[in-house]
Steps between C-alpha positions, in 0.01 A plus 500: 500500500510880491572705809139626492284195429153562365181377661469228233849371574430493873170322445677235290767461770239463773304242299819304432582487872143395583527211254838395640358499855202289389730251328731479802204436730415190296840344570578297814697711748778239512574541130807694389447775244730732311469875536650750259729764645642714221626266231551208738264243646532393863344197664263590782190372679139563402424716809805722437417539130136578586608762754729665244226508235256647754755769587541589132121502454459738795769725355330513159163578662657779708648655185160477332342695787762774468431538126122526550 
């Protein structure tokens, strides 16, 4: 992504994170999931993956507020 993402790009990012959070919430918390970090996937828990997605969602929303 470019160093100055557009509002459309940020909206797509935010929506993607919202969908990932919704999907993770439908899994049992004891289930192992894989989370992408760069080009690698790491095994983690549902609560940790959900927290990371929420953090990324909050970051995208903060950037959207700055652009507006």
